[in-house]
N, C-alpha and C positions, 0 to 999 in steps of 0.2 A: 356424225362428224363430234366432234369434242367440241362443249361448249368453251373453249379456252379458245375460240375461234380471236385472228386477228378485229381488231375492236373495228365496227361497221364504218367509222370516218376514214382509219387511217386506210384500209384496204381498198379504198374506191379514191382516197383525196393524195393519201399518199404517194411522196415523187411522182407527180401527175404534173406535167410544164406541157401537153399539148391535146389535143382532141384523141389522137390515136392513142395515148397514155389512157386516158381516161375508157374510152371504150377498153382498152384491155382490164383496165383494173374492175372493170363492172362486169366482164366476163368471168374474173376470178371472183370476185365477189359471188357472181350467182354460183358458180360450180362448188364453191363452197357449201353451196346452199344445197346441193346436190341438185342443181338444173344442170342438164345439158345445156352449154351455151356456146357459140360459136361467133366470129365475127365474118361478115359479108365483107369479103376484100375488094371489090371492086362492083361495078354494076349494081348500087344496091337497092335502085326503086326507094329510095328512102328509107331504107331499114337499116342499121347497122351491125345489129346484132339479132340473131333468132335464139330464142332460149325455151326449154320444153322439158317438163317435168312428167313422169305419170306415177299416182297416187291414187291404189285401190282402185285398178282398172280403167283409172278415167285420164285421159291426155289433156295436159294443160299446156298452150304454147302461145308464147308472146315476142311480136315484133317488135323490134325497140330502137328508138333515134337517139341518140347521147350526144348532148350539146355542154361542151365545156367552153363555158364564154365568162366575161368579165362584166357582161352588162347583160339586164334583163332581157329575158326571153320573151316574144313576140309569137301570133298567128302561125308564122311561118313551117317551126318545126312540126306543129301538130298537124297542118294540110301535109307535109311531106308524109310523115310514117303513117296517114290516115290513105294516103294515096299510094302508101310504100305496101298497105297490107291487100289492100288489093291486087297489086302486080303480084303477092304468092297467095291468089287466090283466096284470101280473106278468110284463110285455115288457124287463123289467132289474133289474139287480142292486141290492136295497136299501142303503146306506150312510149314517150317521152319521159328520159331521164336526165336530168341537170345538175348541173354544182350548184347554179345560181338561182333568183325568183324566177317568177312567170308570171305576168301581168294578168291583173282581174279579167279583162276581156278576152286575154286567151285563153285561161282556166274556162271560161263559161264557154266558150268556142270549141277546148278541148271537152268539154263535157256533153255538150250538142252531139258531137262526132262519135260519141263512147272511146276519146282518146284518153287512157291514163296517164295522169302527171306524175312523177316522181320529181319535188323540186327540193328547193330549202325548208320549206314547212315539212314537208315527208321525212327528209334525212333528220331533223331534230327528232321524226318519231321516233325512227329507227334507232336512232343512237340512244334516245329514252329506254328504246325495249331492251337494248343489248346491255346495258349498263344494269338496268333494276330487273331482267328476266321477267320485269310486270308491262300488260301494253293499260298504259295509261290515257290513250286517244280517248278525246270522249265520242268520236266517232267510229263506227263498223266500219273497215276499208275494206274496198271490195279488190277482187283481182292480184296485181302482182305483188304492192302493199302490203295488202292483206294477209299474202301468202308468208311475205319476209317477216310482219310483225307477228304471226302466230307463231314462227319458226322461235324468233327469241322467246318469245312469249309462253314455249311448250304450251301451247293453249289450242286443243285440237274443236273445239266447240267455235272456236274465232277463224279459226281456217275453214272448217262447213259455211261460217257464212259467209267469208271470204271470197268464197268459188261460186257462190250460190248467185243465181242471173233471176231469181224473182221480185219481182217489184215489189213497190210497197201498194197495198191497197185502199183508197182514202175515204171513207164514209161520208158521203156529197150530197145525200137527199134525191131526192126526187128531180133528176133533170132530163131532157131527151140528150139522144146519143152526141148531139154535137154540143150540146150544151156541157155537157160531162167531159168530153176528150179537152174543149177551151179550160175550160175551169182545171182540171188535173193540170194542164200545160202551164195555166197561170202560177199556180200554187208551186208545181215543182220549180218553176223558174226564180221563184220570190224564196224559195228555200233554199237552193243554192246559192241564189243572190249572197243572201244574208248570210250563210254559212263560210262563202270566200269570206266575206268583208269580215267575219269574226276571228277568224284564220289569219287574216294579214293583220288586224289591229292587233290581234296576241302577242304575232311574232314583233310589230312595231314597238310594242309596250316593253318587251325584252330588252331589245338593242337598246332603247330610250334609259333603262334602266341602266343597263350596262357602261353607257357611254356617261351617266350620270355619275357611276361609281370612278370612273376613270377619270372624270373632271375633279372629282373631291380629291384623288390619290395625285394630280397633278398641282392643284392647291397645296396638297399637304406639305409634298417637295418644295414648293418656293417659298412656302414660309419659313422652313426647316434652313431652306439654302441662305435664306435673309437675316434669321436669327443667327447662322453659324458664321456667318461675310460678312454681318452687317455691324 
C-alpha cells in the first residue's frame, strides 16, 4: 500500500457522526493496513468488528468493540468485548477502540483481562508515527496497536516484538513458588499503575500547554482590541 495513505486521524474521525460511522471508518482504516476487516451487523455478542491478517503463515485475529463517545469510557466496553471474544470461541484477541479517553481503573481492568485498548493516548502515538514515519513511543506496544505502529514506522523488529507473547522474566531471588508468584503480581501491578499514571500525566500536561497557549492568544486579542477601540 502507498505510504500516502490518508492521515490516521482523518481516516478514522473525519465525517464521523455516529457509532456506525466510527465502525465503518475503523474498518476502512484497517483495510488500508491490509487487514481483512468486517463489521458484525447484528447479534454481535459484544464484538463490532472482526479483523484478521496473515503474516509469514501466521494468522492474527482481533475482536474489536468500537465506542464513539463524548465522555470517558469505564469498564463496560471492556467487559462486553471480553465476553464477546468467548462468544467467538476465544479465537482472537479482544480490543476496545474509542475516540475518547478511558479511565485509569478501566485500563487496569482491561490489562487484567487481556483486553487491548486503543483510546486517545494510543491515537496520539499512531498520528505521530504516521507523520514522522518513526516510532517514538517509550513503550514496546503489543497486539494491534504495535502492528499499526510498526506499519507506519516500517519497523520489522518492532512488529516481531509486538506479536510476541513472551512474558518478562523478573530476577527475584530465592523465594518459594507461592512467594514468587505473589511478588511478581505485585511488581507487575505496580509497574502497570505507574505506566498508566505517567501516560495520563503526559497527556494532561500536553492539554494544559495547549490551553495556556490559547489563553495567551485570547489575552493578546483582547489587548489589541482595547488599543484599537480604546
